[in-house]
Structure formats: C-alpha cells, structure tokens
C-alpha positions in Angstrom: -49.4 -46.5 -25.9 -52.1 -48.6 -27.5 -52.6 -52.2 -26.3 -53.9 -53.0 -30.2 -51.8 -51.6 -32.7 -53.9 -50.1 -35.5 -54.6 -51.7 -38.9 -52.2 -48.9 -40.7 -49.6 -50.1 -38.7 -49.9 -53.6 -39.2 -50.3 -53.2 -42.7 -47.3 -51.2 -43.4 -45.2 -53.9 -41.1 -46.5 -56.8 -43.5 -45.6 -54.4 -46.4 -42.1 -53.8 -45.1 -41.6 -57.5 -44.0 -42.4 -58.7 -47.5 -40.1 -56.4 -49.2 -37.6 -57.3 -47.2 -35.7 -60.2 -49.5 -35.2 -56.9 -52.0 -33.7 -55.0 -49.7 -30.1 -55.7 -50.9 -30.4 -55.4 -54.1 -32.1 -52.1 -53.7 -28.7 -50.9 -51.2 -26.4 -52.2 -53.7 -28.3 -49.8 -56.4 -27.9 -46.9 -53.8 -24.4 -47.6 -52.8 -23.6 -47.4 -56.7 -25.4 -43.8 -57.0 -22.9 -42.9 -54.0 -25.8 -42.6 -51.6 -24.7 -45.3 -49.5 -21.6 -46.7 -47.7 -20.8 -49.9 -49.9 -18.4 -51.4 -47.0 -21.3 -50.9 -44.3 -24.5 -52.2 -46.1 -25.0 -54.5 -43.6 -25.4 -52.1 -41.1 -28.9 -51.1 -43.3 -30.2 -54.4 -42.3 -29.5 -54.4 -38.8 -26.3 -56.1 -38.5 -23.9 -54.5 -36.0 -20.5 -53.7 -37.5 -19.2 -53.2 -34.0 -19.3 -55.3 -31.0 -21.8 -53.8 -28.4 -20.0 -52.4 -25.2 -20.5 -53.8 -22.0 -22.4 -51.2 -19.4 -25.6 -48.8 -19.6 -26.4 -47.7 -23.5 -27.9 -44.4 -24.6 -28.8 -44.8 -28.0 -29.5 -41.5 -30.1 -30.7 -41.3 -33.7 -31.4 -38.1 -35.7 -32.1 -38.6 -39.7 -28.9 -36.0 -41.2 -26.5 -33.2 -40.2 -28.8 -31.1 -38.2 -30.2 -33.9 -36.2 -26.6 -35.5 -35.8 -25.1 -32.0 -34.8 -27.6 -32.2 -32.0 -26.9 -35.9 -30.9 -23.5 -34.6 -30.2 -24.3 -31.9 -28.0 -27.0 -34.4 -26.0 -23.9 -36.8 -25.9 -22.1 -34.4 -23.8 -24.3 -33.0 -21.9 -25.5 -36.8 -20.5 -22.0 -37.9 -20.4 -20.9 -35.0 -18.0 -24.4 -35.7 -16.1 -23.2 -39.9 -15.8 -19.8 -40.4 -16.6 -21.1 -44.2 -16.3 -23.2 -44.1 -19.7 -22.1 -45.3 -23.3 -23.2 -44.4 -26.4 -24.9 -45.0 -30.0 -25.3 -42.5 -32.4 -27.5 -43.8 -35.5 -28.1 -41.4 -38.8 -29.4 -42.1 -42.4 -27.0 -40.1 -44.4 -23.4 -40.8 -45.4 -22.8 -36.8 -44.9 -24.1 -37.2 -41.4 -22.1 -40.4 -40.9 -18.7 -38.4 -42.0 -19.9 -35.6 -39.7 -20.1 -38.0 -36.5 -17.0 -39.9 -37.5 -15.0 -36.6 -37.4 -16.4 -35.5 -34.1 -16.8 -38.8 -32.0 -16.8 -38.3 -28.0 -15.1 -40.7 -25.9 -17.4 -43.8 -25.1 -19.7 -43.3 -28.0 -20.1 -45.2 -31.4 -21.9 -44.8 -34.6 -23.7 -47.1 -37.3 -26.3 -46.5 -39.9 -29.8 -46.6 -38.8 -31.6 -49.9 -40.2 -34.0 -49.8 -42.6 -37.6 -50.1 -41.4 -38.5 -53.9 -41.8 -39.4 -55.8 -38.7 -36.3 -58.0 -39.3 -33.4 -55.5 -39.3 -35.0 -53.3 -36.5 -35.3 -56.9 -34.2 -31.6 -57.5 -35.3 -31.1 -54.1 -34.5 -32.1 -53.9 -30.8 -31.2 -57.6 -29.9 -27.6 -56.1 -30.7 -27.4 -53.0 -29.3 -29.9 -53.3 -26.1 -30.4 -49.6 -25.3 -31.7 -49.0 -22.2 -32.7 -45.3 -23.4 -33.3 -44.4 -26.9 -33.7 -40.6 -27.9 -35.5 -39.8 -31.7 -34.4 -36.5 -32.5 -36.6 -33.8 -33.9 -39.3 -36.2 -36.6 -37.5 -39.0 -38.0 -40.1 -42.1 -36.5 -39.3 -45.4 -38.0 -42.6 -47.4 -36.8 -40.9 -50.9 -36.4 -38.0 -49.3 -34.8 -40.3 -47.6 -32.1 -42.5 -51.5 -32.0 -39.4 -53.4 -31.3 -37.4 -51.0 -29.0 -41.0 -50.6 -26.6 -40.9 -54.8 -26.6 -37.1 -55.1 -25.5 -38.4 -52.7 -22.7 -36.4 -49.9 -24.1 -37.6 -46.3 -22.7 -37.9 -44.1 -25.6 -38.3 -40.1 -26.0 -38.9 -37.7 -28.9 -36.4 -34.6 -28.2 -36.5 -31.5 -30.1 -39.4 -32.4 -31.9 -40.2 -30.4 -34.7 -43.2 -30.6 -37.5 -44.4 -28.6 -40.3 -48.4 -27.7 -40.9 -48.2 -30.1 -43.4 -46.9 -33.0 -41.0 -49.4 -32.2 -38.4 -52.1 -32.1 -40.9 -51.3 -35.7 -42.2 -51.4 -37.1 -38.8 -54.4 -35.6 -38.0 -56.0 -37.2 -40.4 -54.9 -40.1 -39.0 -55.4 -39.4 -35.5 -55.4 -43.3 -34.4 -52.5 -44.2 -35.8 -50.7 -41.0 -34.2 -51.7 -42.1 -30.8 -50.0 -45.2 -31.4 -46.9 -43.8 -32.7 -46.4 -40.9 -30.8 -47.4 -43.5 -27.3 -44.5 -45.1 -27.6 -42.7 -42.0 -25.9 -42.5 -41.9 -22.3 -41.1 -37.9 -23.1 -42.0 -36.0 -25.9 -39.8 -32.3 -26.4 -41.5 -29.8 -28.6 -38.7 -27.2 -30.4 -41.6 -24.0 -30.9 -45.2 -23.7 -30.5 -46.6 -24.8 -33.6 -45.6 -28.4 -32.7 -46.3 -28.4 -29.3 -50.0 -27.5 -30.0 -50.5 -30.1 -32.7 -49.2 -33.3 -30.6 -51.2 -32.3 -27.8 -54.1 -33.6 -29.7 -52.3 -36.1 -31.2 -50.1 -37.8 -28.5 -51.2 -39.6 -25.3 -47.7 -38.4 -24.2 -48.6 -34.4 -23.4 -45.8 -32.4 -25.0 -43.2 -30.0 -23.2 -42.4 -27.4 -24.6 -38.4 -26.8 -24.6 -37.4 -24.4 -27.4 -35.3 -25.3 -30.1 -32.1 -27.3 -29.3 -30.4 -25.8 -32.0 -29.8 -22.9 -30.1 -27.4 -24.6 -27.9 -25.1 -25.2 -30.4 -22.0 -23.7 -30.5 -20.9 -22.1 -33.8 -18.7 -24.2 -36.1 -15.2 -24.1 -35.5 -12.9 -23.0 -38.6 -9.2 -24.0 -38.9 -7.1 -21.2 -38.8 -4.3 -21.7 -41.3 -6.8 -22.5 -43.7 -8.9 -19.1 -42.7 -5.8 -17.0 -43.4 -5.0 -18.5 -46.8 -8.2 -18.0 -48.3 -9.1 -14.8 -47.0 -5.7 -13.5 -48.3 -6.7 -15.0 -51.5 -10.2 -13.1 -51.3 -8.4 -9.4 -50.5 -11.2 -6.8 -51.0 -13.1 -8.9 -53.6 -17.1 -8.6 -52.2 -17.9 -12.0 -51.3 -21.2 -13.5 -50.6 -22.3 -17.0 -49.9 -24.8 -19.7 -50.7 -25.1 -22.4 -47.3 -26.8 -25.5 -48.0 -28.2 -25.7 -51.4 -29.9 -28.3 -53.2 -30.2 -29.6 -56.5 -32.8 -27.1 -58.6 -31.1 -24.1 -56.6 -27.8 -23.8 -58.2 -28.8 -22.7 -61.7 -30.9 -19.8 -59.9 -28.1 -18.3 -57.4 -25.4 -18.7 -60.4 -28.2 -16.3 -62.4 -28.2 -14.2 -59.6 -24.1 -14.0 -58.9 -24.3 -13.3 -63.0 -26.4 -10.0 -62.5 -24.1 -8.9 -59.5 -21.3 -9.3 -61.7 -22.4 -6.7 -63.8 -22.2 -3.7 -61.3 -19.2 -6.0 -60.0 -16.7 -7.7 -62.3 -14.6 -9.1 -59.1 -17.2 -10.5 -57.1 -17.2 -13.7 -55.8 -19.7 -16.6 -55.0 -19.0 -19.3 -52.6 -21.6 -21.7 -53.1 -21.4 -24.7 -50.8 -23.7 -27.3 -51.6 -25.6 -29.2 -48.7 -24.1 -32.5 -49.8 -20.4 -32.2 -50.8 -21.0 -35.0 -53.7 -22.8 -32.6 -55.9 -19.5 -30.7 -56.1 -18.7 -32.3 -59.7 -22.3 -31.4 -60.9 -22.0 -27.8 -59.8 -18.6 -27.8 -61.4 -19.8 -29.1 -64.6 -23.0 -27.0 -64.5 -20.6 -23.9 -64.2 -18.5 -25.1 -66.9 -21.5 -25.2 -69.3 -22.5 -21.7 -68.4 -18.8 -20.5 -69.3 -17.8 -19.1 -65.1 -14.4 -19.7 -64.1 -15.0 -22.1 -61.1 -13.0 -23.7 -58.8 -13.7 -26.9 -56.2 -12.4 -26.4 -52.3 -11.7 -30.5 -53.2 -9.3 -29.7 -56.0 -7.6 -26.8 -54.8 -7.0 -24.4 -51.8 -6.4 -21.2 -53.9 -8.7 -18.8 -55.2 -7.5 -17.4 -58.2 -8.3 -13.4 -59.1 -10.2 -14.8 -62.4 -11.8 -17.1 -60.2 -15.8 -15.9 -60.1 -17.5 -19.4 -58.0 -15.6 -21.1 -55.5 -17.8 -24.3 -54.9 -17.2 -25.5 -51.3 -17.4 -29.4 -51.5 -15.8 -30.3 -48.3 -17.4 -31.0 -45.6 -16.9 -29.5 -42.0 -16.0 -26.1 -43.1 -18.9 -24.0 -42.7 -17.1 -22.2 -39.9 -14.4 -21.4 -42.2 -17.1 -20.0 -45.1 -19.2 -18.0 -42.4 -16.4 -16.4 -41.5 -15.2 -15.1 -44.7 -18.8 -13.9 -46.1 -21.0 -11.7 -44.3 -23.5 -11.9 -46.8 -25.1 -15.4 -46.7 -28.2 -16.9 -48.7 -29.6 -20.1 -46.9 -29.9 -22.9 -49.0 -32.8 -25.5 -49.1 -35.6 -22.3 -49.4 -35.8 -22.0 -53.1 -37.9 -25.0 -54.2 -41.2 -25.4 -52.8 -40.6 -29.5 -52.3 -37.5 -28.1 -49.9 -38.3 -26.8 -46.3 -35.6 -24.5 -45.4 -32.6 -25.1 -43.4 -31.5 -24.4 -39.9 -30.2 -20.0 -39.9 -29.0 -20.2 -36.6 -25.4 -21.4 -37.4 -25.3 -18.6 -39.9 -26.4 -15.9 -37.3 -23.2 -16.8 -34.8 -21.1 -15.0 -37.2 -22.3 -11.3 -37.6 -23.8 -12.1 -40.9 -26.4 -10.6 -42.9 -28.9 -13.2 -43.9 -31.0 -14.0 -46.6 -33.6 -16.9 -47.4 -36.3 -17.8 -49.9 -40.0 -18.3 -49.5 -39.9 -22.0 -48.9 -38.9 -22.8 -45.2 -41.8 -24.6 -43.8 -39.1 -26.6 -41.7 -37.9 -23.8 -39.4 -40.7 -21.5 -39.9 -40.9 -20.3 -36.3 -37.6 -19.2 -36.6 -37.6 -17.1 -39.2 -40.5 -15.8 -39.1 -39.4 -14.4 -35.4 -35.9 -13.2 -37.7 -38.2 -11.6 -40.1 -40.3 -9.5 -37.6 -37.0 -8.2 -36.0 -35.7 -7.3 -39.6 -32.8 -10.2 -39.4 -33.3 -11.9 -42.3 -34.4 -11.0 -46.0 -36.9 -13.1 -47.9 -35.6 -13.1 -52.0 -37.7 -15.4 -54.4 -35.5 -15.7 -57.8 -32.4 -14.7 -59.2 -33.1 -11.2 -59.9 -34.2 -10.4 -56.0 -31.6 -12.1 -54.6 -28.9 -10.1 -56.7 -30.6 -6.8 -55.9 -30.7 -7.7 -52.0 -26.9 -8.7 -51.7 -26.5 -5.2 -53.7 -28.5 -3.8 -51.0 -26.5 -4.8 -48.4 -23.8 -4.2 -50.1 -24.2 -0.5 -50.4 -25.7 -0.1 -47.2 -22.9 -1.6 -44.5 -24.9 -0.2 -41.7 -28.0 -1.8 -42.6 -26.1 -5.2 -43.0 -24.8 -4.6 -39.6 -27.8 -4.0 -37.8 -29.5 -7.6 -39.5 -26.4 -9.6 -38.2 -26.5 -8.1 -34.3 -30.1 -8.5 -34.5 -29.9 -12.2 -35.7 -27.0 -13.2 -33.5 -29.0 -12.0 -30.3 -32.0 -14.3 -31.7 -29.7 -17.2 -32.2 -28.0 -17.1 -28.5 -31.4 -16.7 -26.9 -33.0 -20.2 -25.5 -30.0 -22.5 -26.0 -29.2 -23.1 -22.4 -32.7 -23.4 -21.1 -33.6 -25.4 -23.8 -30.7 -27.9 -23.2 -31.7 -27.9 -19.3 -35.6 -28.5 -19.8 -34.5 -31.5 -22.3 -31.9 -32.9 -19.9 -34.8 -32.7 -17.3 -37.4 -34.6 -19.2 -34.9 -37.6 -20.1 -32.6 -38.2 -17.5 -35.7 -39.8 -15.5 -36.1 -42.3 -17.9 -32.2 -43.6 -17.4 -31.8 -46.6 -15.2 -30.0 -46.2 -11.8 -26.0 -46.2 -11.7 -25.6 -49.3 -10.4 
C-alpha cells in the first residue's frame, strides 16, 4: 500500500466526513421507503447491535444476495479448517440480510455494513476487531479498508469480479487504484478479464481462482410446498423469469401475452430480485387486466391464474424445479449487468437471457459458445425463444445438459485456491 494516500482518497474522506451529520436523516428516509431496516439503523452508523464474542474473528463482507451466498460458503469452509474461528458477515441490503439470517451458521453473526464515513468505519472496526477481513467480488469501501488496515486487520479480496467499464474507470485513476487494491494481502480473481485488468492496477498481484459461485450448491426446496404447487400447475406449459428488476416486468408480461395466443393456459412464474416489489408487479398486472396471484398471499395457483408472482425470499429452488424454461432477469436494460446463471443451470433448465450481462460476461459467453443459453432482446424474441423450446423438447434438454455441465466445472478447485490464499493470513491457533 502506498505510504501517502492519494489526493482523491483524501478528498473522498473529507467529503464523507462533512456529510456524516446528514446520514441519520437520510437513513430514516430510506427506512420509510423500505430500503433500510428501521430497527437496525445504528448498525449503518457503525454502532453494533450485538456484543463481540471472544476469540479470533473473521469478517466477511458482501454487498447483496449473490455475495452473501458466497460468504456462507466461505464460512463453512473456514470453520471446517479452523474450528476455533468466529465469523461476522456484513451485507448492505435487506434482502441479503434476510438470506443470511435464515441460514446463519454456528459461531456466526450478522450486521449491516456501516456507511463508508470515517466515523462509522472507525466505530465498526474498533467494536469488532477482526483478525481477517474478506471483501467479496467488487464491494470496495475506501474508509473501511483504510481503518481496517490501520487496526492491523489483514484483508483479502475474494472472487474479484469487474466488468470492462469498471476496469476502465480504475485505469483512468491508476494511483488511486494502487492505493485501494494495495490494502489487500491476497486478491483472488474469478475470471480472466478481472485477472488481466488488475495485474496492471494492483501492487498485489491477483491469482486466478475461477468463479466461487461454481462451488455453490443448488438451492433447496421444501417438499410439501413443491408438491402442492406442482399439483396446481399440472400439465400447463410454464416458464420462469428469475431475479427481475423494475423496468423488465412489462417486457416479460408482454412476452407472456404473445405466448398465450397459442397456449391460452400457459403459466408465467415471475420472481422479482427484490421480493418487496411483489405488490408493484401485482398492480402492473391488474392495470393490464392480467389474472395474477402473489406467493405471499396464497400458496395455490388457480386454473385461471396467468401470472404467479413469486415474492417470497429463499424459494428460488422451488421455481427452478417447477420450470424447465428460465429467463434470467437483470439483463434487459443497459443500466443492469445481468445475474448469475449458474444457480439455474443446476436444474436441467433451458436458459434464456437478455443482451445486457456484463457482470457475468465470461459465464454467459461460455454458455453461448456451448449452446447452453439463448439471447433474446425484447418481448417478441423472448416469446419466440420460449415457443421454440416448448416445440423442441430435445433441443431444450440438450441445452440444459450443457448448462449443467458448465455449472459443475471448477467449483471445488475455485474454493481450494481461494482457501489457499486466505488461510495463511489468519493468526496461528493459540
């Protein structure tokens, strides 16, 4: 790490300090809009809501749902290797907090990540005193990194993943990049693009580990719920749109409308990335005179139901088992970067995606090269692709098999390489 912080960091630190007095008001506003947990706002200011347990503590930070799942995988692996360790997982969204809370391992606690101001970062680090901090993928908060290193916390960036646009931004500010990435004693790159990009930006040379998300187990499904919904659906043709965002739903609903011209009884399972959007999607359906049910209101899919809104957290394993044709959301708008398709690939599903998937470009490119995924840009193309797959079950099955093969490659090795990089950073067993 550079001995003298660059001017850009000093400016960022000064501005974030000056804005600190406004944060409580901003957080209360976000809580009113549902974006923050009103009972845990102090955690966002670096004030812990739990006591620190005694022992060697490893801190893992992931921004949202995907990173949180990786944090849980790493906790399991590290706890197995070092039973003496304690763990703290921090996240930034309510959805990811709910996911972690519902799957919290032994000797592990959860807190919301503090907002990146000097005061909040200092309070957080002083309270938790982590021996090792693992930042997952691309969530880099300069004040937190600075305060952690000042407190002699070893840091690692694991499953590092950056698209071309992010790397280009860092390239314009090489001195700042060397300062930020210099905080890390280990950097594990999830793809070749990130590896090559960081080699010229970081004083800590990155190591290629492959994508840790390949090591994730497919999500489970509660048997009784799965059985009930499968019985409700019966022989109806059904497809799923997983992890959709605002602005995508009307495109997908239009695609479903086109499908229903030939298959009037077709069923569309629409699973928003953020379950709290379920009511908004229901209102959208009502305005378009579409018969829709919400998972939060009923477990039953009625015969007249055209769209079933899967707005309950932690049940993606159910929907991916029920639907053999899956559209991956987050890929229809240029402001989005796509979502990880590996989870869906575990379930013998034929996969469809939109044109915007920069966040997982390497995986999608690999899938398309192996004919394991089809690209569709709009409602007409999505409807045509679903129709083609329904008409050609042999092609759909071949695609699904190719996707599953890709999803299962490299996961164990990615975890081993990552563990080999972070384990030496831990203090010795006392």
